[in-house]
C-alpha positions as CSV (number, residue, x, y, z in Angstrom):
1,X,173.1,-50.7,108.5
2,X,172.9,-50.7,111.4
3,X,171.4,-50.0,111.7
4,X,172.4,-50.1,113.5
5,X,170.9,-52.4,114.4
6,X,169.0,-53.9,113.6
7,X,160.8,-57.3,109.5
8,X,155.6,-60.6,107.9
9,X,154.0,-64.4,108.8
10,X,151.8,-67.5,109.5
11,X,153.2,-70.9,109.1
12,X,153.8,-72.9,112.4
13,X,157.0,-74.5,113.1
14,X,158.0,-77.2,115.6
15,X,159.3,-75.3,118.6
16,X,162.2,-77.8,119.0
17,X,165.5,-75.7,117.8
18,X,166.2,-76.7,114.2
19,X,169.0,-78.9,112.8
20,X,172.4,-77.1,111.9
21,X,171.6,-77.6,108.2
22,X,169.5,-74.8,106.9
23,X,166.8,-75.6,104.4
24,X,167.0,-74.4,100.7
25,X,166.2,-70.5,100.3
26,X,162.4,-70.0,100.0
27,X,160.7,-67.2,98.1
28,X,158.5,-65.2,100.6
29,X,155.3,-66.4,101.2
30,X,152.2,-65.0,99.2
31,X,151.4,-62.9,102.4
32,X,154.8,-61.2,102.0
33,X,154.2,-59.3,98.9
34,X,156.6,-56.5,97.4
35,X,154.2,-53.6,98.6
36,X,154.1,-54.8,102.1
37,X,157.8,-55.5,102.2
38,X,158.5,-51.8,101.0
39,X,156.1,-50.6,103.9
40,X,157.9,-52.6,106.6
41,X,161.2,-51.5,105.1
42,X,160.1,-47.8,105.8
43,X,159.2,-48.6,109.3
44,X,162.3,-50.6,110.0
45,X,164.4,-47.6,108.5
46,X,162.9,-45.1,111.0
47,X,165.5,-45.8,113.6
48,X,168.7,-46.4,111.5
49,X,167.8,-43.4,109.2
50,X,167.2,-41.2,112.2
51,X,170.5,-42.3,113.8
52,X,172.7,-42.1,110.8
53,X,171.6,-39.0,108.9
54,X,172.7,-36.6,111.7
55,X,176.1,-38.4,112.3
56,X,178.2,-36.2,109.9
57,X,176.6,-33.2,111.7
58,X,178.0,-34.3,115.2
59,X,181.1,-32.0,114.9
60,X,178.7,-29.1,113.9
61,X,176.1,-29.8,116.8
62,X,179.2,-30.1,119.2
63,X,180.7,-26.6,118.0
64,X,177.3,-25.1,117.9
65,X,176.6,-25.9,121.7
66,X,180.0,-25.5,122.6
67,X,180.3,-29.2,124.3
68,X,182.9,-31.6,124.3
69,X,182.8,-35.1,122.2
70,X,181.8,-37.2,125.2
71,X,178.7,-34.7,125.7
72,X,177.8,-34.9,122.2
73,X,178.0,-38.7,122.2
74,X,175.0,-38.7,124.5
75,X,172.9,-38.2,121.5
76,X,173.9,-41.4,120.4
77,X,174.3,-43.5,123.5
78,X,171.1,-42.4,125.5
79,X,169.2,-42.5,122.3
80,X,170.3,-46.3,121.8
81,X,169.5,-47.0,125.4
82,X,166.0,-45.7,125.1
83,X,165.7,-47.6,121.9
84,X,166.6,-50.8,123.3
85,X,164.5,-50.5,126.6
86,X,161.5,-49.6,124.5
87,X,161.9,-52.8,122.4
88,X,161.2,-54.9,125.6
89,X,157.8,-53.4,126.0
90,X,156.7,-53.3,122.1
91,X,157.3,-57.2,121.8
92,X,154.8,-58.4,124.5
93,X,152.4,-55.6,123.9
94,X,152.2,-56.6,120.2
95,X,151.7,-60.2,121.2
96,X,148.6,-59.0,123.5
97,X,147.2,-56.3,121.4
98,X,148.4,-56.8,117.9
99,X,151.1,-55.6,115.8
100,X,149.3,-52.7,114.2
101,X,147.8,-50.6,117.2
102,X,151.2,-50.9,119.0
103,X,153.2,-50.0,115.8
104,X,151.0,-46.9,115.3
105,X,151.6,-45.8,118.9
106,X,155.5,-46.1,118.5
107,X,155.6,-44.1,115.2
108,X,153.4,-41.2,116.6
109,X,156.2,-40.9,119.3
110,X,158.7,-41.2,116.7
111,X,157.0,-38.1,115.1
112,X,156.8,-36.3,118.2
113,X,160.5,-36.8,119.4
114,X,161.6,-35.7,115.8
115,X,159.7,-32.5,116.2
116,X,161.3,-31.9,119.5
117,X,164.8,-32.3,118.1
118,X,164.0,-29.9,115.4
119,X,163.1,-27.2,117.7
120,X,165.5,-27.9,120.7
121,X,167.4,-24.8,121.8
122,X,169.9,-26.6,123.8
123,X,172.0,-29.9,123.9
124,X,170.1,-31.1,127.0
125,X,166.7,-30.7,125.3
126,X,168.0,-32.2,121.9
127,X,169.1,-35.3,123.9
128,X,165.6,-35.6,125.4
129,X,164.1,-35.2,121.8
130,X,166.5,-38.1,120.7
131,X,165.4,-40.3,123.5
132,X,161.8,-39.8,122.6
133,X,162.6,-40.2,119.1
134,X,164.4,-43.3,119.6
135,X,161.8,-45.0,122.0
136,X,159.2,-44.4,119.2
137,X,161.3,-45.6,116.3
138,X,162.1,-48.8,118.3
139,X,158.5,-50.1,117.3
140,X,159.6,-49.9,113.6
141,X,162.7,-52.2,114.3
142,X,160.7,-54.9,116.5
143,X,157.3,-55.2,114.8
144,X,158.3,-55.7,111.2
145,X,160.4,-58.6,112.2
146,X,157.4,-60.2,114.3
147,X,155.1,-59.5,111.4
148,X,157.4,-61.5,109.0
149,X,157.5,-64.2,111.8
150,X,153.7,-64.2,111.6
151,X,153.5,-65.0,107.9
152,X,156.4,-67.1,107.3
153,X,158.3,-70.1,108.6
154,X,162.0,-69.9,109.7
155,X,163.5,-70.2,106.3
156,X,161.2,-67.8,104.8
157,X,161.5,-65.3,107.5
158,X,165.4,-65.5,107.1
159,X,164.9,-64.8,103.5
160,X,162.2,-62.1,104.1
161,X,164.3,-60.3,106.7
162,X,167.5,-60.4,104.3
163,X,165.4,-58.8,101.6
164,X,163.9,-56.4,104.0
165,X,167.3,-55.2,105.5
166,X,168.5,-54.9,102.0
167,X,165.7,-52.5,101.0
168,X,165.9,-50.8,104.3
169,X,169.5,-50.2,104.3
170,X,169.7,-48.2,101.1
171,X,168.0,-45.3,103.0
172,X,170.5,-45.3,105.8
173,X,173.3,-45.8,103.3
174,X,172.3,-42.5,101.7
175,X,171.6,-40.8,104.9
176,X,175.0,-39.6,105.8
177,X,175.4,-38.2,102.4
178,X,172.1,-36.4,102.7
179,X,172.9,-35.2,106.3
180,X,176.2,-34.0,105.3
181,X,174.8,-32.0,102.4
182,X,172.0,-30.5,104.6
183,X,174.6,-29.6,107.4
184,X,177.1,-28.3,105.0
185,X,174.9,-26.3,102.7
186,X,172.1,-25.3,105.1
187,X,172.2,-26.0,108.8
188,X,172.3,-29.2,110.9
189,X,168.6,-28.6,112.0
190,X,167.5,-29.0,108.6
191,X,168.4,-32.7,109.1
192,X,165.7,-33.0,111.7
193,X,163.2,-31.1,109.5
194,X,163.7,-34.0,107.0
195,X,163.3,-36.7,109.6
196,X,160.1,-35.2,111.0
197,X,158.5,-35.2,107.6
198,X,159.8,-38.9,107.2
199,X,158.1,-39.6,110.6
200,X,154.8,-38.3,109.3
201,X,155.0,-40.5,106.4
202,X,155.5,-43.6,108.4
203,X,152.4,-42.8,110.6
204,X,150.4,-42.3,107.5
205,X,151.5,-45.7,106.1
206,X,150.6,-47.4,109.4
207,X,147.2,-45.9,109.5
208,X,146.2,-46.6,106.0
209,X,148.4,-49.3,104.5
210,X,148.8,-51.8,107.2
211,X,146.7,-54.7,108.2
212,X,146.8,-56.8,111.3
213,X,149.0,-59.9,111.2
214,X,148.7,-61.4,114.7
215,X,145.6,-63.2,115.0
216,X,146.6,-65.4,117.8
217,X,146.9,-63.0,120.7
218,X,148.7,-64.0,123.9
219,X,147.6,-62.6,127.2
220,X,149.6,-59.7,128.8
221,X,151.7,-61.3,131.4
222,X,152.1,-58.2,133.5
223,X,155.5,-57.1,134.7
224,X,156.6,-60.3,136.5
225,X,155.0,-62.4,133.6
226,X,157.2,-60.3,131.1
227,X,160.2,-61.0,133.3
228,X,159.4,-64.6,133.4
229,X,159.0,-64.7,129.6
230,X,162.3,-63.1,129.1
231,X,163.8,-65.3,131.8
232,X,162.5,-68.3,129.8
233,X,164.1,-67.1,126.5
234,X,167.4,-66.5,128.3
235,X,167.4,-69.9,129.7
236,X,167.5,-71.4,126.1
237,X,171.3,-71.3,125.0
238,X,170.4,-71.2,121.3
239,X,168.5,-67.9,121.8
240,X,171.3,-66.5,123.8
241,X,173.9,-67.4,121.3
242,X,171.9,-65.8,118.3
243,X,171.2,-62.7,120.3
244,X,174.7,-62.5,121.5
245,X,175.9,-62.8,118.0
246,X,173.5,-59.9,116.9
247,X,174.6,-57.7,119.9
248,X,178.3,-58.3,119.1
249,X,177.9,-57.3,115.3
250,X,175.7,-54.4,116.1
251,X,177.9,-53.3,118.8
252,X,180.8,-53.3,116.3
253,X,178.8,-51.1,114.0
254,X,177.9,-48.6,116.6
255,X,181.8,-48.3,117.6
256,X,182.5,-47.4,114.1
257,X,179.3,-45.1,113.6
258,X,180.3,-43.3,116.9
259,X,183.9,-42.8,116.6
260,X,184.5,-42.6,112.7
261,X,182.8,-39.2,112.1
262,X,185.3,-37.4,114.5
263,X,188.2,-39.3,113.2
264,X,187.3,-38.7,109.6
265,X,186.5,-35.0,110.0
266,X,188.5,-33.6,113.0
267,X,191.7,-35.9,112.8
268,X,192.0,-36.7,109.2
269,X,190.7,-33.5,108.0
270,X,188.2,-34.8,105.3
271,X,184.9,-33.1,104.7
272,X,181.3,-34.3,106.1
273,X,180.5,-35.2,102.6
274,X,183.7,-37.4,102.0
275,X,182.8,-39.1,105.1
276,X,179.2,-39.8,104.0
277,X,180.8,-41.5,101.0
278,X,182.8,-43.7,103.1
279,X,179.8,-44.6,105.1
280,X,177.6,-45.3,102.0
281,X,180.6,-47.7,100.8
282,X,180.3,-49.7,104.1
283,X,176.5,-49.9,103.8
284,X,176.8,-50.9,100.2
285,X,179.0,-53.9,101.3
286,X,176.4,-54.7,103.9
287,X,173.7,-55.1,101.2
288,X,176.0,-57.3,99.2
289,X,176.2,-59.6,102.4
290,X,172.4,-59.4,102.7
291,X,171.9,-60.3,99.0
292,X,173.9,-63.6,99.6
293,X,173.3,-64.7,103.0
294,X,170.3,-67.1,102.2
295,X,172.1,-68.9,99.4
296,X,175.2,-69.1,101.7
297,X,172.9,-70.6,104.3
298,X,171.6,-73.2,102.1
299,X,175.0,-74.6,101.7
300,X,176.6,-74.4,105.0
301,X,173.8,-74.0,107.3
302,X,172.7,-71.0,109.6
303,X,175.5,-71.5,112.2
304,X,178.1,-71.9,109.4
305,X,176.7,-68.6,107.9
306,X,177.1,-66.8,111.3
307,X,180.7,-68.1,111.7
308,X,181.7,-67.0,108.1
309,X,180.0,-63.4,108.7
310,X,182.1,-63.0,112.1
311,X,185.3,-64.2,110.3
312,X,185.1,-61.6,107.6
313,X,184.3,-58.9,109.9
314,X,187.2,-60.4,112.4
315,X,189.5,-59.9,109.3
316,X,188.5,-56.3,109.1
317,X,189.1,-55.7,112.7
318,X,192.5,-57.4,112.5
319,X,193.4,-55.3,109.4
320,X,192.5,-52.0,111.2
321,X,194.8,-52.9,114.1
322,X,197.6,-53.5,111.6
323,X,196.9,-50.5,110.0
324,X,196.9,-48.3,113.3
325,X,200.3,-49.7,114.1
326,X,202.0,-49.7,110.7
327,X,200.4,-47.4,108.2
328,X,199.8,-43.6,107.8
329,X,196.5,-42.7,109.3
330,X,194.4,-42.0,106.1
331,X,190.7,-42.7,105.1
332,X,191.9,-45.7,103.2
333,X,193.8,-47.4,106.1
334,X,191.4,-46.4,109.0
335,X,187.9,-46.4,107.3
336,X,188.8,-49.0,104.6
337,X,188.8,-52.1,107.0
338,X,185.1,-51.3,108.0
339,X,184.2,-52.4,104.6
340,X,184.8,-56.0,105.7
341,X,182.8,-55.2,108.8
342,X,179.9,-54.2,106.6
343,X,180.1,-57.4,104.5
344,X,180.5,-59.8,107.4
345,X,177.5,-58.3,109.3
346,X,175.4,-58.5,106.3
347,X,175.9,-62.1,106.0
348,X,175.5,-62.9,109.6
349,X,173.0,-60.5,111.1
350,X,169.9,-61.5,109.2
351,X,170.4,-65.1,110.0
352,X,170.8,-64.3,113.8
353,X,167.7,-62.2,113.9
354,X,165.7,-64.9,112.1
355,X,167.1,-67.5,114.4
356,X,166.4,-65.5,117.5
357,X,162.7,-65.0,116.7
358,X,162.2,-68.5,115.7
359,X,163.6,-70.4,118.7
360,X,160.1,-69.9,120.4
361,X,157.4,-69.0,117.7
362,X,154.8,-68.4,120.4
363,X,156.9,-65.6,121.9
364,X,158.2,-64.1,118.6
365,X,157.3,-60.7,119.8
366,X,159.1,-61.0,123.0
367,X,162.1,-62.4,121.5
368,X,162.3,-59.9,118.9
369,X,162.1,-57.2,121.6
370,X,164.6,-58.9,123.7
371,X,167.2,-59.6,120.9
372,X,166.8,-55.9,119.9
373,X,167.2,-54.8,123.6
374,X,170.5,-56.7,123.9
375,X,171.7,-55.1,120.6
376,X,171.0,-51.6,121.5
377,X,172.3,-51.8,124.8
378,X,175.4,-53.4,123.7
379,X,175.8,-50.6,121.2
380,X,174.9,-47.7,123.9
381,X,177.6,-49.0,126.2
382,X,180.2,-49.4,123.4
383,X,179.4,-46.0,121.6
384,X,179.8,-44.1,125.0
385,X,182.9,-46.1,125.8
386,X,184.5,-45.3,122.6
387,X,183.6,-41.4,123.1
388,X,185.1,-41.7,126.7
389,X,188.2,-43.5,125.4
390,X,188.5,-40.9,122.7
391,X,192.3,-39.7,122.4
392,X,192.5,-38.3,118.9
393,X,193.7,-41.7,117.6
394,X,192.0,-44.4,116.0
395,X,193.1,-47.0,118.6
396,X,190.0,-47.1,120.8
397,X,187.9,-47.7,117.7
398,X,190.2,-50.4,116.4
399,X,190.4,-52.4,119.6
400,X,186.8,-52.3,120.4
401,X,185.8,-53.3,116.9
402,X,188.4,-56.2,117.2
403,X,186.8,-57.3,120.5
404,X,183.2,-57.3,119.4
405,X,184.2,-59.3,116.2
406,X,185.7,-61.9,118.4
407,X,182.5,-62.0,120.5
408,X,180.5,-62.6,117.5
409,X,182.9,-65.4,116.4
410,X,182.4,-67.0,119.9
411,X,178.7,-66.7,119.8
412,X,178.5,-68.5,116.5
413,X,180.4,-71.2,117.9
414,X,178.1,-71.4,121.0
415,X,175.0,-71.4,118.6
416,X,176.4,-74.5,116.7
417,X,177.1,-76.2,120.0
418,X,173.5,-75.6,121.3
419,X,172.0,-76.5,118.1
420,X,173.9,-79.8,118.1
421,X,172.8,-80.5,121.6
422,X,169.2,-79.9,121.0
423,X,169.2,-82.2,117.8
424,X,168.1,-85.8,118.4
């Protein structure tokens, strides 16, 4: 899904923020071929796959190391924080040195961290491995979006990102099922063996199947220059609204991703495999949203699409709160409302991501990194918060999901207002 939270390139566009009405959906440019799209999907899947495949095994890891839920949540929250911080560096570095070498460095780091997780003898070392793994996989989240922006205009970028995430999300959709089966039938460490093998594949693809797309290098600004670059983006209300929307929707997903395994397996008593099926269903609805987002944006504009996605997710949050208060706590009543969340996020998130990297095309890498950072930091804070508030009921998850859906709808409204203010 998310993935978590959270894409190739070269038509110049006017840096002035676009009008609210989105252009007709365009097919990807000739530079965005099917094989390249699949390769970029593999890179983008690195972070979500490594995050989601071990979620059904969290109770087993917690039991194996004899730690409480808050301690085991560090495997998620600290990894997401590392994922977010690393994105701040990958964007400007790729603007200066090119997408390919920076991506290769990150994927090698992803491989090293995955091997550390496989061999970790204790929870603290497993957390360290997850931090290294996440910091490396962040390159796979930032740079494919920047590559798409290198090769496409904004309309093509939104279409390309939607297609990319549709392909990319298939692996994370199946990941919980695979992780549950590996944990139930073999051992939770088998999960990290699979991730290590996948990391090796991504390194090979980057070395031998990827060419450089950034041919207009920007000078490396240095620490203060990077701060100024990010400050410039944060001064643009449209970027703030797009990034805020993406952070809200991604945070909503991470709340569910962090709390649902414990509720499903420990509270409601279903198996890890059954939980994996529910998670796969949420991811499938995300794909449905991805497949429809370009056509929806053609009819109601980018900001209208954001509002629609947020409204659908909000409906899921409200339904979950009502279910907590009035219905028996079953997988259908507690996990079912997340299906609406998946659909709404699938509709809104690709448009927000494409909008964020298109506000200032010359800073596409930095914008992608900063937007990704806000998504992961929001996700890390919310994931740890839901773990700390865990009380054996679905209420912490339900209330946090409702708040993040409201935040997404607010940011959709701010994006519409900013776009109207910037229009002549």
